[in-house]
C-alpha positions as semicolon CSV with decimal commas, in nm:
position;residue;x (nm);y (nm);z (nm)
1;X;-0,409;-1,508;-1,363
2;X;-0,291;-1,316;-1,124
3;X;-0,085;-1,548;-0,976
4;X;0,083;-1,666;-1,287
5;X;0,188;-1,355;-1,371
6;X;0,307;-1,247;-1,020
7;X;0,515;-1,592;-1,099
8;X;0,608;-1,462;-1,455
9;X;0,732;-1,146;-1,380
10;X;0,912;-1,279;-1,043
11;X;1,087;-1,483;-1,291
12;X;1,148;-1,223;-1,559
13;X;1,294;-1,026;-1,245
14;X;1,496;-1,302;-1,166
15;X;1,622;-1,386;-1,508
16;X;1,663;-1,024;-1,579
17;X;1,432;-1,037;-1,929
18;X;1,399;-0,660;-1,955
19;X;1,105;-0,680;-2,248
20;X;0,879;-0,934;-2,042
21;X;0,924;-0,722;-1,759
22;X;0,820;-0,435;-1,948
23;X;0,524;-0,646;-2,110
24;X;0,394;-0,775;-1,763
25;X;0,365;-0,455;-1,616
26;X;0,167;-0,337;-1,884
27;X;-0,035;-0,599;-1,887
28;X;-0,113;-0,577;-1,507
29;X;-0,175;-0,240;-1,556
30;X;-0,428;-0,316;-1,784
31;X;-0,559;-0,585;-1,522
32;X;-0,596;-0,293;-1,265
33;X;-0,840;-0,102;-1,520
34;X;-1,052;-0,421;-1,453
35;X;-1,024;-0,417;-1,099
36;X;-0,819;-0,705;-1,093
37;X;-0,567;-0,590;-0,878
38;X;-0,649;-0,276;-0,694
39;X;-0,440;0,032;-0,793
40;X;-0,225;0,071;-0,449
41;X;-0,152;-0,266;-0,537
42;X;0,022;-0,148;-0,912
43;X;0,188;0,156;-0,692
44;X;0,370;-0,090;-0,529
45;X;0,474;-0,267;-0,781
46;X;0,635;0,030;-0,928
47;X;0,779;0,165;-0,562
48;X;0,959;-0,160;-0,564
49;X;1,084;-0,193;-0,873
50;X;1,230;0,183;-0,844
51;X;1,366;0,141;-0,502
52;X;1,532;-0,228;-0,579
53;X;1,698;-0,028;-0,905
54;X;1,833;0,245;-0,663
55;X;1,966;0,020;-0,388
56;X;2,224;-0,126;-0,701
57;X;2,558;-0,038;-0,612
58;X;2,863;-0,077;-0,761
59;X;3,054;-0,238;-0,432
60;X;3,402;-0,228;-0,649
61;X;3,437;0,122;-0,736
62;X;3,221;0,259;-0,468
63;X;2,952;0,481;-0,673
64;X;2,625;0,418;-0,795
65;X;2,562;0,219;-1,110
66;X;2,174;0,207;-1,161
67;X;2,176;0,470;-1,319
68;X;2,081;0,210;-1,686
69;X;1,872;0,029;-1,440
70;X;1,662;0,310;-1,337
71;X;1,617;0,446;-1,669
72;X;1,502;0,123;-1,725
73;X;1,278;0,094;-1,442
74;X;1,138;0,459;-1,474
75;X;1,070;0,401;-1,907
76;X;0,894;0,090;-1,779
77;X;0,659;0,296;-1,507
78;X;0,597;0,552;-1,781
79;X;0,500;0,318;-2,050
80;X;0,212;0,172;-1,846
81;X;0,067;0,506;-1,749
82;X;-0,105;0,574;-2,051
83;X;-0,247;0,183;-2,042
84;X;-0,441;0,279;-1,658
85;X;-0,261;0,647;-1,572
86;X;-0,631;0,790;-1,500
87;X;-0,739;0,488;-1,278
88;X;-0,457;0,594;-1,082
89;X;-0,533;0,944;-1,119
90;X;-0,852;0,852;-0,982
91;X;-0,772;0,601;-0,736
92;X;-0,552;0,896;-0,609
93;X;-0,793;1,147;-0,582
94;X;-1,091;0,899;-0,413
95;X;-0,834;0,839;-0,157
96;X;-0,772;1,203;-0,065
97;X;-1,098;1,292;-0,045
């Protein structure tokens, strides 16, 4: 199931299918609550999504044009927090101890 979800997430990312990306991110977050992927794996996905959005540049004008993409990525990540934010906080606090 994890491999299929990962493949579908990659396909959605390649195709730019925003709805599927958002839904699959939430699904991965819910699976994390069941200890299927570990919280650190989900954080890596969040960080990768944000860094890819931030590095998208409009090379013709020389100005960053990543604002819309960045907004989408942040909204996807924020929309995952109600589904698994407490588990992420718990995992982060246990790593500090």
